[in-house]
C-alpha positions in Angstrom: 3.1 18.0 -15.0 1.7 15.0 -13.1 2.8 14.6 -9.5 2.1 11.3 -7.7 2.9 9.9 -4.3 3.5 6.3 -3.3 3.1 5.6 0.4 4.1 2.8 2.8 3.8 2.5 6.6 7.1 2.4 8.6 8.2 2.6 12.2 8.5 6.4 11.9 4.9 6.6 10.7 4.7 6.8 6.9 7.2 7.1 4.1 6.4 8.5 0.7 8.1 8.5 -2.7 7.1 11.6 -4.6 7.4 11.5 -8.4 7.3 14.8 -10.2 7.8 14.0 -13.9 11.5 12.9 -13.9 12.2 14.1 -10.4 12.0 12.0 -7.2 11.9 12.9 -3.6 11.4 10.8 -0.4 9.3 12.2 2.5 8.7 10.8 6.0 6.0 12.0 8.5 4.3 10.7 11.6 0.8 10.9 10.1 -0.7 10.5 6.6 -2.1 14.0 6.9 1.3 15.5 7.5 3.0 13.4 4.8 0.5 14.4 2.1 0.5 18.1 3.2 4.3 18.1 3.0 4.3 16.6 -0.5 1.7 19.2 -1.6 3.9 22.1 -0.6 5.5 22.0 -4.0 2.3 21.4 -6.0 -1.0 19.4 -6.0 -0.9 15.7 -6.3 -2.9 13.8 -9.0 -2.8 10.4 -7.3 -1.8 8.9 -3.9 -1.2 5.1 -3.8 -1.1 3.5 -0.4 0.0 0.1 0.7 -2.8 -0.3 3.2 -6.3 -1.8 2.7 -8.9 0.7 1.7 -12.5 -0.5 1.9 -13.0 -2.8 4.9 -15.2 -5.9 4.3 -18.4 -6.7 6.2 -17.9 -10.4 5.8 -15.8 -13.0 4.0 -12.4 -12.3 2.3 -12.0 -9.3 -0.1 -11.7 -10.3 -3.7 -8.8 -7.9 -3.9 -6.8 -10.0 -1.4 -7.6 -13.3 -3.2 -6.6 -11.8 -6.6 -3.4 -10.3 -5.2 -2.3 -13.7 -4.0 -2.9 -15.2 -7.4 -0.9 -12.3 -9.0 2.2 -12.7 -6.9 2.4 -16.5 -7.0 5.2 -17.9 -4.7 5.2 -15.0 -2.3 1.5 -15.2 -1.3 2.3 -15.0 2.4 3.0 -11.3 1.9 -0.8 -10.7 1.3 -2.7 -10.8 4.6 -6.5 -11.3 4.6 -8.1 -7.9 5.5 -10.1 -8.3 8.7 -13.8 -7.3 8.7 -14.5 -3.8 10.0 -16.3 -5.1 13.1 -13.3 -7.2 14.2 -11.0 -4.2 13.9 -13.4 -2.3 16.1 -13.2 -4.9 18.8 -11.6 -3.8 22.1 -9.2 -6.8 22.4 -7.5 -9.2 20.1 -9.3 -12.3 21.5 -12.6 -10.5 20.9 -11.5 -9.6 17.4 -10.7 -13.2 16.6 -14.2 -14.3 17.5 -15.8 -11.5 15.6 -13.7 -12.2 12.5 -14.4 -15.9 12.7 -18.1 -15.2 12.9 -18.1 -12.9 9.9 -15.3 -14.3 7.7 -14.8 -17.9 8.8 -11.3 -17.4 10.2 -9.6 -15.6 13.0 -6.9 -13.0 12.7 -3.3 -12.6 13.8 -2.0 -10.3 16.5 -0.1 -8.5 13.7 -3.3 -7.9 11.6 -5.2 -6.6 14.7 -2.2 -4.4 15.5 -2.6 -2.6 12.1 -6.0 -1.3 13.1 -4.6 2.1 14.2 -3.0 2.8 10.8 -6.0 1.2 9.0 -8.4 3.5 10.6 -6.1 6.5 10.1 -6.3 5.9 6.4 -10.0 5.0 6.5 -10.6 8.5 8.0 -8.2 10.4 5.9 -9.2 9.0 2.5 -12.7 10.5 2.9 -11.5 14.0 3.0 -8.7 13.7 0.5 -8.8 16.1 -2.4 -6.9 13.9 -4.9 -7.4 10.4 -6.3 -6.5 7.8 -3.7 -6.0 4.1 -4.5 -4.8 1.0 -2.6 -1.8 -0.9 -3.9 0.2 -4.0 -2.8 3.9 -3.6 -3.6 4.4 -7.3 -4.5 1.6 -7.0 -7.0 3.3 -3.9 -8.4 6.6 -5.6 -8.6 5.1 -8.6 -10.4 3.5 -6.3 -13.0 6.9 -4.5 -13.3 8.7 -7.7 -13.9 6.0 -9.2 -16.1 5.9 -12.3 -13.8 5.8 -13.0 -10.1 9.0 -12.6 -8.2 10.5 -15.6 -6.5 13.0 -13.9 -4.1 11.8 -12.2 -0.9 12.5 -8.6 -0.2 14.1 -9.6 3.1 17.1 -11.0 1.2 19.9 -9.2 -0.5 19.0 -10.7 -3.9 15.3 -9.6 -3.3 16.3 -6.1 -2.5 18.6 -5.8 -5.5 16.0 -7.3 -7.8 13.3 -4.8 -6.7 15.7 -1.9 -6.8 16.7 -2.8 -10.4 13.1 -3.1 -11.5 12.3 0.4 -10.1 15.5 1.8 -11.7 14.5 0.4 -15.1 11.2 2.2 -14.6 12.9 5.5 -14.0 12.6 5.4 -10.2 16.1 5.7 -8.8 16.2 4.8 -5.1 19.9 5.1 -4.4 22.0 7.0 -1.9 20.9 8.2 1.5 17.7 9.9 0.2 17.6 12.2 3.3 16.7 9.3 5.5 19.7 9.3 7.9 18.6 8.7 11.5 15.0 7.9 10.6 13.2 4.7 11.4 12.6 3.7 7.8 13.6 0.3 6.5 15.0 -0.6 3.1 11.8 -2.6 2.3 9.6 0.4 3.3 11.4 2.6 0.8 11.2 0.0 -2.0 7.5 -0.6 -1.3 6.8 3.1 -1.4 8.7 3.3 -4.7 6.5 0.5 -6.1 3.4 2.3 -4.9 4.6 5.4 -6.7 5.1 3.4 -9.9 1.5 2.2 -9.6 0.3 5.7 -8.7 1.9 7.0 -11.9 0.1 4.3 -13.9 -3.2 5.1 -12.3 -2.8 8.8 -13.0 -2.0 8.1 -16.7 -5.0 5.7 -17.0 -2.8 2.7 -17.6 -3.3 0.7 -14.4 -5.2 -2.4 -13.8 -7.5 -3.0 -10.8 -7.9 -6.3 -8.9 -10.9 -6.9 -9.1 -12.2 -5.0 -12.1 -14.5 -3.3 -11.4 -13.8 -2.9 -7.7 -16.2 -4.3 -5.1 -18.0 -2.1 -2.6 -18.8 -2.8 1.0 -21.1 -1.0 3.5 -18.5 1.8 3.9 -19.1 2.8 0.3 -15.4 2.9 -0.8 -14.5 1.0 -4.0 -12.1 -1.7 -2.8 -9.4 -2.9 -5.2 -5.7 -3.2 -5.5 -4.2 -1.3 -8.4 -1.0 -1.9 -10.4 
């Protein structure tokens, strides 16, 4: 029995889609520690796939981000360039902009800088995790699921239904309330966690592809790649 967890950030903290052979469960927790611990109450996890950069660059863009953009085609704006570690450690956004420009040749948005709390939460957690942990990007996963890049955004009704149908065809049935009533979890968060779970299952089975292959490694020592 192979149990995997796909994870996405949400306003409530983190949402996870747990796949246990042909069974599915959706979990929500304020921290990644709590989410994974909750998922492991019913058994160990083989793989956790997270929609969050793992492996922060020292300079320049990550190859993983560049290859992800190529893989998803028209929806490239959904892939943001991962800031360098030194920029994320900066005390203010203006300082971070200057640091990132010095190390990577470009600034960074307020939104990217605002992700630093969750980025460092994962950066810390992944080093003490007892299971395999990989980075994913849902739009890359959906492109692999469809066999071609998607052209409709997940913010549209057609985009939601297209992604839900792709997951349904893969045996991941995200329908009904899923126990999420009253929780700050968006439709796109659940779909993205479902796509992450699909990739986690492929990684656990040895069927996944990494972008790049092999992963690149920065000073933090973590192999950096997006898996699908």
